[in-house]
C-alpha positions in Angstrom: 0.0 0.0 0.0 1.0 3.5 -0.8 0.9 5.7 2.4 -1.1 9.0 2.3 2.1 10.9 3.1 4.0 9.1 0.3 1.2 9.7 -2.2 1.0 13.4 -1.4 4.7 13.9 -1.9 4.6 11.9 -5.1 1.4 13.6 -6.4 3.1 17.0 -5.9 5.5 16.1 -8.5 2.6 15.8 -10.9 0.6 19.0 -10.0 3.3 21.5 -8.9 4.6 22.1 -12.5 1.1 22.6 -13.7 0.5 25.0 -10.9 3.7 27.1 -11.7 2.7 27.1 -15.4 -0.6 28.5 -14.5 0.8 31.2 -12.2 3.4 32.2 -15.0 0.4 33.3 -17.1 -0.3 36.2 -14.8 1.1 39.8 -15.2 4.7 40.2 -13.8 3.5 41.8 -10.3 0.6 39.4 -9.7 3.0 36.6 -10.6 5.4 37.7 -7.9 2.7 38.1 -5.4 1.3 34.7 -6.1 4.7 33.0 -6.3 5.5 34.6 -2.9 2.2 33.1 -1.3 3.2 29.7 -2.6 6.6 29.9 -1.0 8.5 29.9 -4.4 10.1 33.4 -4.0 10.7 35.9 -1.3 9.0 39.4 -1.3 11.6 40.8 -3.7 11.1 38.0 -6.1 14.2 36.1 -5.4 14.0 32.2 -5.4 12.9 30.7 -2.0 12.2 27.4 -0.5 9.1 28.0 1.5 6.3 25.6 2.3 2.8 25.9 0.9 1.1 23.0 2.8 0.7 19.4 2.1 -1.3 19.5 -1.2 -4.2 17.7 0.3 -6.7 18.7 -2.2 -4.8 18.4 -5.4 -3.3 15.0 -4.0 -6.9 13.9 -3.4 -8.1 14.7 -6.9 -5.1 12.8 -8.4 -5.7 9.9 -6.1 -9.2 9.4 -7.1 -8.4 9.3 -10.7 -5.7 6.8 -10.1 -7.8 4.7 -7.9 -10.6 4.5 -10.5 -8.5 4.3 -13.7 -4.8 4.0 -12.9 -4.2 7.3 -14.7 -3.9 10.1 -12.3 -3.0 12.6 -15.0 -6.4 12.6 -16.2 -7.3 14.7 -13.3 -4.2 17.0 -13.5 -6.1 20.0 -14.5 -8.7 19.5 -11.7 -5.8 19.1 -9.2 -4.3 22.4 -10.2 -7.6 24.0 -10.2 -8.8 23.0 -6.7 -5.2 24.0 -5.4 -5.8 27.5 -7.0 -9.4 27.8 -5.4 -8.0 26.8 -2.2 -5.2 29.3 -2.2 -7.6 32.0 -3.3 -9.6 31.4 -0.1 -6.5 31.4 2.0 -5.2 34.7 0.8 -8.7 36.3 1.3 -9.1 34.6 4.6 -5.7 36.0 5.9 -7.0 39.4 4.9 -10.3 39.1 6.5 -8.8 37.6 9.8 -5.9 39.9 9.7 -3.5 37.0 10.2 0.0 38.1 9.8 1.7 34.7 9.3 1.0 31.5 7.2 3.5 28.6 7.1 5.8 30.9 9.2 6.0 33.6 6.6 4.3 37.0 6.5 0.9 36.8 4.8 0.4 38.6 1.2 -1.8 41.5 2.8 0.9 42.1 5.5 3.5 42.3 3.0 1.9 44.4 0.3 -1.5 45.6 1.2 -5.3 44.8 1.3 -5.9 45.6 -2.2 -3.0 43.5 -3.6 -4.3 40.5 -1.4 -7.7 40.8 -3.0 -6.6 41.0 -6.5 -4.1 38.1 -6.4 -6.9 36.0 -4.7 -9.1 36.8 -7.7 -6.4 36.1 -10.1 -6.0 32.6 -8.7 -9.7 32.0 -8.9 -9.8 33.0 -12.6 -6.7 30.8 -13.3 -8.5 27.7 -11.9 -11.3 27.9 -14.5 -8.8 28.8 -17.2 -6.7 25.8 -16.4 -9.8 23.5 -16.9 -10.8 25.2 -20.0 -7.4 24.7 -21.5 -7.2 21.1 -20.4 -8.6 19.7 -23.6 -10.6 17.2 -21.3 -14.0 16.2 -22.6 -15.3 16.5 -19.1 -13.8 20.0 -18.5 -17.3 21.7 -18.4 -18.8 19.5 -15.7 -15.6 19.8 -13.8 -15.7 23.5 -13.9 -19.3 23.7 -13.0 -18.7 21.4 -10.0 -15.9 23.7 -8.9 -18.0 26.8 -9.3 -20.6 25.4 -7.3 -18.2 24.4 -4.6 -16.6 27.8 -4.5 -20.0 29.5 -4.1 -20.5 27.1 -1.0 -17.0 27.9 0.3 -17.8 31.7 0.1 -21.1 31.2 1.9 -19.3 29.2 4.8 -16.7 32.1 5.0 -19.3 34.8 5.1 -21.1 33.0 7.9 -17.9 32.3 9.8 -17.3 36.1 9.8 -20.9 36.9 10.8 -20.7 34.4 13.7 -18.0 36.4 15.3 -20.4 39.2 16.1 -23.4 37.0 17.0 -24.3 35.7 20.5 -26.9 33.2 19.3 -24.9 30.8 17.0 -26.1 27.4 17.3 -24.3 24.1 16.8 -26.4 23.5 13.6 -25.4 27.0 12.3 -21.7 26.1 12.9 -22.0 22.7 11.2 -23.6 24.5 8.2 -20.9 27.0 8.0 -18.3 24.2 8.2 -19.9 22.3 5.4 -19.5 25.3 3.1 -16.2 26.6 4.3 -14.2 23.3 4.4 -16.5 20.5 3.4 -17.3 22.0 -0.1 -13.8 22.2 -1.4 -12.6 18.6 -0.3 -15.8 17.2 -1.7 -15.1 18.7 -5.1 -11.5 17.8 -4.9 -12.6 14.2 -4.8 -15.5 14.5 -7.2 -13.4 16.3 -9.8 -10.9 13.4 -9.9 -13.8 11.1 -10.7 -15.4 13.5 -13.2 -12.3 14.0 -15.3 -11.6 10.2 -15.0 -14.8 9.8 -16.8 -16.7 8.0 -14.0 -20.5 7.5 -13.8 -22.6 9.8 -11.6 -23.0 7.2 -9.0 -19.3 7.1 -8.6 -18.9 10.9 -8.7 -21.5 11.1 -5.9 -19.9 8.7 -3.7 -16.5 10.4 -4.1 -18.0 13.7 -3.5 -19.5 12.3 -0.1 -16.2 10.8 0.7 -14.5 14.2 0.4 -17.3 16.1 2.1 -17.2 13.9 5.2 -13.4 14.1 5.1 -13.6 17.9 5.0 -15.9 18.0 8.1 -13.3 15.7 9.9 -10.5 17.9 8.9 -12.2 21.2 10.0 -13.1 19.7 13.4 -9.4 18.8 13.8 -8.4 22.2 12.6 -10.7 23.7 15.2 -8.9 21.6 17.9 -5.5 22.8 16.6 -6.9 26.4 16.7 -7.1 26.2 20.4 -4.6 23.7 21.5 -2.4 23.3 18.6 1.3 24.2 19.0 2.7 27.0 17.1 5.3 24.9 15.4 2.5 22.8 13.9 0.0 25.5 13.1 2.3 28.2 12.2 -0.1 30.5 14.3 0.2 31.5 18.1 -1.4 29.2 20.5 -5.0 29.8 21.3 -5.2 31.7 18.0 -8.9 31.0 17.5 -9.8 32.1 21.1 -7.7 35.3 20.8 -9.7 36.0 17.5 -13.1 35.3 19.4 -14.0 32.6 16.9 -16.9 30.5 17.6 -15.4 27.2 16.3 -17.2 23.9 16.7 -15.7 22.9 20.2 -16.6 26.4 21.4 -20.2 26.2 20.2 -20.9 22.7 21.4 -19.5 23.9 24.8 -21.8 26.8 24.8 -24.7 24.9 23.8 -24.3 21.7 26.0 -21.5 22.3 28.4 -23.4 22.8 31.7 -22.0 25.3 34.1 -18.6 25.4 32.3 -20.4 26.4 29.1 -22.4 29.2 30.9 -19.1 30.4 32.2 -17.6 30.3 28.8 -20.5 32.3 27.5 -19.7 34.9 30.0 -16.1 34.9 28.8 -17.2 35.5 25.2 -19.9 38.0 26.0 -18.9 41.2 24.3 -15.5 40.0 23.2 -14.4 40.6 19.6 -11.1 39.8 17.8 -10.0 43.4 18.5 -10.0 42.8 22.3 -6.6 41.9 23.8 -6.4 38.9 25.8 -3.4 37.7 27.8 -2.2 34.1 27.8 -3.8 33.4 31.2 -7.2 34.6 29.9 -7.0 32.4 26.8 -5.8 29.5 28.9 -8.8 30.0 31.1 -11.3 29.8 28.2 -9.5 26.7 26.7 -9.8 25.1 30.2 -13.5 25.9 30.3 -14.0 24.3 26.9 -12.2 21.0 27.9 -14.3 21.0 31.2 -17.6 21.4 29.3 -16.6 18.4 27.1 -16.2 20.3 23.9 -12.7 19.0 23.1 -13.8 15.3 23.6 -16.9 15.8 21.8 -14.9 17.3 18.7 -12.5 14.4 18.6 -15.2 11.9 18.6 -17.1 13.7 15.8 -13.8 13.8 13.8 -13.6 10.0 14.0 -17.3 9.7 13.2 -16.9 11.6 10.1 -14.0 9.6 8.9 -16.0 6.5 9.3 -18.7 8.0 7.2 -16.4 9.1 4.4 -14.9 5.5 4.2 -18.5 4.0 4.1 -19.3 6.2 1.1 -16.6 4.3 -0.9 -17.9 0.9 -0.2 -19.9 0.4 -3.6 -17.3 2.1 -5.6 -15.2 0.1 -7.9 -11.4 1.1 -7.1 -8.1 -0.5 -7.1 -7.2 -2.2 -3.9 -4.1 -0.1 -3.4 -6.0 3.1 -4.3 -8.7 2.3 -1.8 -6.1 1.5 0.8 -4.4 4.8 0.2 -7.6 6.9 0.4 -8.3 5.1 3.7 -4.9 6.0 5.1 -5.5 9.6 3.8 -8.8 9.8 5.8 -6.9 8.7 8.9 -4.0 11.1 8.1 -6.2 14.1 8.2 -7.4 13.5 11.6 -4.0 12.6 13.2 -2.3 15.9 12.8 -0.6 16.4 16.3 -1.3 19.4 18.6 
């Protein structure tokens, strides 16, 4: 069996040249800014060896195509496209959240300005659909339509995430709906686009979509746990970053809704707090302890495992190679085993 980590490393050798070629189509200034975001150059345009993440989404698209047909290159344009959409959202998210670091480097808006961050994100989104259009695949149109729908859902989720920061009445269902858009939609289409471009039937495409969607929910729940308890060397952000930003993530909302006395005390802590309010480390540790006492941390970990189980169950009726299915299974567990 090919492990998930080994697959993602090998897959990057396929999609990374395509991503670089797509970015090369931008004008010189946007090209430099995008290349900086991906870690290829420093802020002056000199070659750099930065990290742009594990490539989960493009790796998933290629893995699905490989598992179905043995030809991962069929989904190459889709892999590049989903990575571009993902990074469009990251550049904009950093601006919205005023995050100054990603992957241990200053973010685009903090190096240049807000306008540049908006424009380079928009440029990446445009490149994604151009990449599919230029692919020559007979399935380029349905792939592009699927990616468009997923992007709409991603934006809905991000908009709700921002609104929740100023709302005192966010329910668990509200939060789950937000996560379905913000994270579930793009991982769902990453898996589905691999099947679409491989020429799979609708039943198989739908099953892969469900796999990616459930995997996305698990991924976001783990991300929410890391956003509170994750070490800086793992997340690239300060410890308790989501609490400092007053984010009502899933462990927080579950604790507020169902955490008893600890949840009520957490509600008082959040009352009137915004991302602009300064909070020292002791205050943030106190809030994190309340979430743990309320049971939010345990609940979130259990839910992540449940979504991984649902993701794998979706693939039961799909005809895939034995090695491909084993690698997808390992990938599902890999995304929930990131260490805090």
